[in-house]
C-alpha positions in Angstrom: 53.7 106.8 138.6 54.4 109.5 136.1 51.7 111.0 133.9 53.4 109.5 130.9 53.4 106.1 132.5 49.7 106.4 133.3 48.8 107.5 129.9 50.8 104.7 128.4 49.1 102.1 130.6 45.6 103.4 130.0 45.9 103.3 126.1 43.1 101.0 124.8 44.2 98.0 122.6 43.9 98.5 118.8 41.0 96.4 117.2 40.7 95.3 113.5 37.8 96.9 111.6 35.0 94.6 110.2 33.8 94.7 106.5 35.0 94.0 102.9 37.6 95.9 101.0 36.7 97.2 97.5 38.9 94.4 96.0 36.9 91.8 97.9 33.6 93.2 96.8 34.8 93.3 93.1 35.9 89.7 93.3 32.5 88.6 94.8 30.6 90.5 92.0 32.7 88.8 89.3 32.1 85.3 90.8 28.4 86.0 91.1 28.3 87.2 87.4 30.1 84.1 86.2 27.7 81.8 88.1 24.7 83.6 86.6 26.1 83.4 83.1 26.8 79.7 83.5 23.3 79.1 84.7 21.8 81.1 81.9 24.0 79.3 79.3 22.8 76.0 80.6 19.2 77.1 80.3 19.7 78.2 76.7 21.4 74.9 75.8 18.6 72.9 77.4 15.9 75.0 75.6 17.6 74.6 72.2 17.9 70.9 72.7 14.2 70.6 73.6 13.3 72.5 70.4 15.5 70.3 68.3 13.8 67.2 69.8 10.4 68.8 69.0 11.7 69.3 65.4 12.8 65.7 65.2 9.4 64.5 66.4 7.7 66.7 63.8 10.0 65.3 61.1 9.3 61.7 62.0 5.5 62.4 62.0 5.8 63.9 58.5 7.8 60.9 57.3 5.1 58.5 58.6 2.4 60.6 56.8 4.4 60.6 53.5 4.8 56.8 53.6 1.1 56.3 54.3 0.1 58.7 51.5 2.4 56.8 49.1 1.0 53.5 50.1 -2.6 54.7 49.6 -2.2 56.8 46.5 0.7 55.2 44.5 2.6 58.5 44.4 4.2 61.1 46.7 2.5 64.4 47.4 3.1 67.3 45.2 4.9 70.3 46.8 2.9 73.4 47.5 3.9 76.6 45.7 2.3 78.6 48.5 2.6 77.9 52.3 -1.2 77.4 52.5 -1.0 73.7 53.3 -2.2 72.4 49.9 -0.6 70.5 47.0 -0.2 72.7 43.9 -2.1 70.7 41.3 -3.1 71.5 37.7 -6.1 69.6 36.4 -5.8 67.3 39.4 -2.1 66.4 38.7 1.3 67.7 39.8 2.6 70.0 37.1 5.8 69.0 35.4 8.8 70.7 37.0 7.1 71.2 40.4 9.6 69.4 42.6 10.2 71.9 45.4 8.0 73.9 47.7 6.1 73.8 51.0 4.9 70.6 52.7 1.2 70.1 51.9 -0.1 69.6 55.4 -3.8 69.9 54.7 -3.7 67.8 51.6 -2.2 64.8 53.6 -4.7 65.2 56.5 -2.6 67.3 59.0 -3.3 70.6 60.7 -1.3 73.6 59.3 1.4 74.6 61.8 2.4 78.2 62.6 4.2 80.0 59.8 7.6 79.8 61.4 7.5 76.0 61.6 6.2 75.2 58.1 8.5 72.7 56.5 10.1 72.8 53.0 9.6 69.7 50.9 11.1 68.3 47.7 10.3 65.2 45.7 12.3 63.4 43.0 10.8 63.7 39.5 12.2 62.5 36.2 9.4 61.7 33.8 9.5 59.2 30.9 6.1 59.1 29.4 7.3 57.5 26.2 8.4 54.4 28.2 6.3 54.2 31.4 8.3 51.2 32.7 11.4 53.5 32.9 9.5 56.5 34.4 10.9 58.0 37.7 8.4 60.7 38.4 7.4 60.0 42.0 4.7 62.7 42.2 2.3 61.4 39.6 0.1 58.3 39.3 1.2 56.4 36.2 0.6 52.8 35.1 4.2 51.5 34.8 3.5 47.7 35.1 1.2 47.3 32.1 -1.9 46.5 34.0 -5.2 47.0 32.2 -7.7 49.6 33.1 -10.1 48.1 35.7 -7.6 45.6 37.0 -7.2 45.5 40.8 -3.5 46.6 40.5 -4.1 49.3 38.0 -2.5 52.6 39.2 -1.5 51.2 42.6 1.5 51.3 44.8 3.4 48.7 42.7 3.6 51.3 40.0 5.3 53.7 42.5 7.7 51.0 43.4 8.8 50.7 39.8 9.3 54.5 39.7 11.4 54.3 42.9 13.5 51.5 41.5 14.1 53.6 38.4 15.0 56.7 40.5 17.5 54.7 42.5 19.6 54.3 39.3 19.9 58.0 38.7 22.9 60.2 39.5 22.5 63.1 41.9 22.4 66.5 40.1 21.7 70.1 40.9 18.4 69.8 39.0 16.9 66.9 40.9 16.1 66.3 44.6 19.2 65.1 46.3 21.2 65.1 49.5 24.7 66.4 50.4 27.0 65.1 53.2 26.7 65.2 57.0 30.0 66.7 57.9 31.3 63.2 58.9 31.4 59.9 57.1 29.3 61.2 54.2 31.6 64.0 53.6 31.2 67.8 53.6 27.9 69.6 53.8 28.4 71.2 50.4 25.6 71.1 47.8 27.9 72.2 45.0 30.9 69.9 45.6 29.4 66.9 47.4 26.2 65.6 45.9 26.0 62.3 47.7 22.7 60.7 46.5 19.3 61.2 45.0 16.5 61.3 47.5 12.9 60.1 46.9 12.0 63.1 49.0 13.4 65.3 51.7 11.6 67.4 54.3 13.4 70.3 56.2 11.8 71.5 59.4 13.2 74.9 60.2 13.7 76.0 63.8 15.8 79.1 64.5 17.7 81.4 62.2 21.0 80.1 63.5 23.1 81.4 60.7 21.7 84.9 61.1 20.8 85.6 57.4 17.2 86.6 58.1 15.8 83.3 56.8 14.7 80.6 59.1 16.2 78.0 56.8 19.8 77.5 57.6 22.6 76.7 55.2 22.8 74.7 53.0 19.0 75.0 52.8 17.4 77.8 50.7 14.0 78.4 49.2 15.4 77.6 45.7 17.7 74.7 46.5 16.8 71.0 45.6 19.6 70.0 48.0 19.3 69.1 51.7 21.9 68.1 54.3 22.0 64.4 55.2 19.5 63.5 58.0 22.6 62.2 59.9 24.1 65.7 60.1 24.2 66.9 63.7 23.0 70.3 64.8 25.8 72.9 64.1 26.7 76.4 65.2 25.1 77.9 62.1 22.3 75.4 61.6 19.6 73.6 63.6 17.4 72.6 60.7 15.9 69.1 61.1 16.0 66.9 57.9 14.2 63.7 57.2 14.6 61.9 53.9 14.6 58.5 52.3 16.5 57.1 49.3 14.3 55.6 46.5 15.5 52.2 47.6 14.6 52.7 51.2 11.1 53.9 50.5 10.6 51.1 47.9 11.7 48.5 50.5 9.3 49.9 53.1 6.4 49.9 50.6 7.1 46.3 49.6 7.0 45.2 53.2 3.7 47.1 53.7 1.9 45.5 50.8 -1.2 43.5 51.8 
């Protein structure tokens, strides 16, 4: 056998090398990154939904407290000028023109929540002291049914029901507590162009600054606006505020059913 033949026959067989190429490693990293992003996004969505549910529970509690206060006092609470948890009263009464402020937690018997969760509150007010039977100021006690001082029904919830009935005939304007649409059947969420109805009251529970304007209240809600989105408006990209509200007719109906 020649040397060439020997060397040819003794040549070891070629073997493939183990391991990943740079392309394979890059693909694996991309896939892992996408999976991590998906998991994180799912966590954020769940967390946000949990916070919204907490906000809704808070709103429902405040609505129950407002109803009980109205039934007991024959009026709705006066808004607080300061976020200290108290009604802003002058001489024991709600000052004329005070229809927007902070929810008076302490005045209605609740604990004051942390600053970031304190709700905004607005109540419908349109006074007619000359003709009490036509008065629609929901934040004051007023004898509207003609009962005499000392009568069992003097300054009671029936007087508030009269005021609610009067308020239900009013037109929604920028100067009174009202609701805009819900982005669906009730039309656009637009406080200037779509004033849907007056509200006996509304409460806005702020959660996150979703619209990024530096204010926890999200559009269309502002510290100076008497307008709130309809409670049926779903959470949106730029807003997660929770709204609870009742029309004058709704609240009057509940109070009539709750009379002893």
